[in-house]
C-alpha positions as CSV (number, residue, x, y, z in Angstrom):
1,X,0.0,0.0,0.0
2,X,1.2,3.5,-0.7
3,X,1.8,6.1,2.0
4,X,-1.5,7.9,1.5
5,X,-3.5,4.7,2.1
6,X,-1.3,3.9,5.2
7,X,-2.0,7.4,6.5
8,X,-5.7,7.0,5.9
9,X,-5.8,3.7,7.7
10,X,-3.7,4.7,10.7
11,X,-4.6,8.4,11.1
12,X,-0.9,9.3,10.9
13,X,0.2,12.0,8.5
14,X,2.2,10.9,5.4
15,X,5.0,13.2,6.6
16,X,5.3,11.3,9.9
17,X,5.1,8.0,8.1
18,X,8.0,9.0,5.8
19,X,9.9,10.1,8.9
20,X,9.4,6.7,10.5
21,X,10.4,5.0,7.3
22,X,13.6,7.1,7.0
23,X,14.5,6.2,10.6
24,X,14.2,2.5,9.7
25,X,11.0,1.9,11.7
26,X,8.8,0.8,8.8
27,X,9.4,-1.8,6.2
28,X,8.9,-0.5,2.7
29,X,10.0,-1.0,-0.8
30,X,10.5,1.5,-3.5
31,X,8.3,1.0,-6.6
32,X,9.7,1.7,-10.1
33,X,8.0,5.1,-10.0
34,X,9.8,5.9,-6.7
35,X,6.8,5.6,-4.4
36,X,7.1,3.7,-1.2
37,X,5.1,0.5,-0.9
38,X,4.2,-0.8,2.6
39,X,3.1,-4.3,3.4
40,X,-0.2,-4.9,5.2
41,X,1.4,-5.6,8.7
42,X,2.7,-2.0,8.6
43,X,-0.7,-0.8,9.8
44,X,-0.3,-2.6,13.1
45,X,3.4,-1.5,13.3
46,X,2.4,2.1,13.0
47,X,-0.1,1.7,15.8
48,X,2.7,0.3,18.0
49,X,5.0,3.1,17.1
50,X,2.3,5.7,18.0
51,X,1.6,3.9,21.3
52,X,5.2,4.2,22.3
53,X,5.5,7.8,21.2
54,X,2.4,8.7,23.1
55,X,3.9,7.5,26.4
56,X,6.8,9.9,25.8
57,X,9.5,7.6,24.2
58,X,11.7,8.9,21.4
59,X,12.3,7.2,18.0
60,X,15.5,5.5,19.3
61,X,13.5,4.0,22.2
62,X,10.8,3.0,19.8
63,X,13.3,1.2,17.5
64,X,14.6,-0.8,20.5
65,X,11.2,-1.7,21.9
66,X,9.4,-2.7,18.7
67,X,10.8,-6.2,18.8
68,X,9.3,-6.6,22.3
69,X,5.7,-6.6,20.9
70,X,3.8,-9.9,20.6
71,X,1.6,-10.8,17.7
72,X,-1.4,-9.6,19.7
73,X,0.0,-6.1,19.8
74,X,0.9,-6.1,23.5
75,X,4.4,-5.6,25.0
76,X,5.9,-8.8,26.1
77,X,7.9,-9.2,29.4
78,X,11.0,-8.1,27.5
79,X,13.8,-6.8,29.7
80,X,14.5,-3.9,27.4
81,X,10.9,-2.8,27.7
82,X,10.8,-3.2,31.4
83,X,14.0,-1.1,31.9
84,X,13.0,1.7,29.5
85,X,9.4,2.0,30.9
86,X,10.9,2.0,34.5
87,X,13.3,4.8,33.4
88,X,10.4,6.7,31.8
89,X,8.4,6.6,35.1
90,X,11.5,7.8,37.0
91,X,11.9,10.7,34.6
92,X,8.2,11.6,34.9
93,X,8.4,11.5,38.7
94,X,11.4,13.8,38.7
95,X,9.6,16.3,36.4
96,X,6.6,16.2,38.6
97,X,8.7,16.9,41.7
98,X,10.3,19.8,39.9
99,X,6.9,21.2,38.8
100,X,5.6,20.8,42.4
101,X,8.6,22.8,43.7
102,X,8.1,25.5,41.0
103,X,4.4,25.7,41.9
104,X,5.2,26.1,45.6
105,X,7.6,29.0,44.7
106,X,4.9,30.6,42.5
107,X,2.3,30.2,45.2
108,X,4.6,31.8,47.8
109,X,5.3,34.8,45.5
110,X,1.6,35.2,44.8
111,X,0.9,35.1,48.6
112,X,3.4,37.9,49.1
113,X,1.8,40.1,46.5
């Protein structure tokens, strides 16, 4: 299927799909006319990529974790996935603590006004 059809079926822009393809995340072939051609399983692969991006991972992390998905579309108990998701939670916790501290400072300044 061509990139426009893949975009329609996944809800992901053609530009993003080309970006994923250029980063080696999507299997594609070039047709004689230069267009990309994606096999049917790419639809599910795009959904997996989007799932990982939505939880805040970057494309390098996505590339490392894509092999950890089972056929049913769920992450398996893959050690890479476990470690990266744990690290992501740790990062979020640190950002939340920083935001709480910033909020306290803002509230203190507001109270002084």
